[in-house]
Steps between C-alpha positions, in 0.01 A plus 500: 500500500441228764248684717457333840827305472831548682838379379669356810826373347767635267447311171862391456394166351177453308411138431178396326316198636203291393226393741335161524121444491471585870688829453819376666848553369853396594824683448843344563786721612851351501705629793879480514664304779852618412496776609210412728192714442317615810254784525149584399328481162200721432243395241179646362267358236325699229232356275283617209164641604339678205275780621640505856688825430639688198811274489294180511702331778451414870762435767547270798590590857866405471699227669825493699696174484769459767803300386710375793 
């Protein structure tokens, strides 16, 4: 139902967020240091866009965060 959109990540964790007046948002992720977490995190944002497609949502390009 999201015509023109591509899901780039496996939605293992879905976490709602609220944007500020400029459209920015922050999201804190606590990472373990015992055992030490290293690797990559993949994120993608979805937001309501009534009328954009039958599902009424749009998606972002995705983001890879390297944790070293």
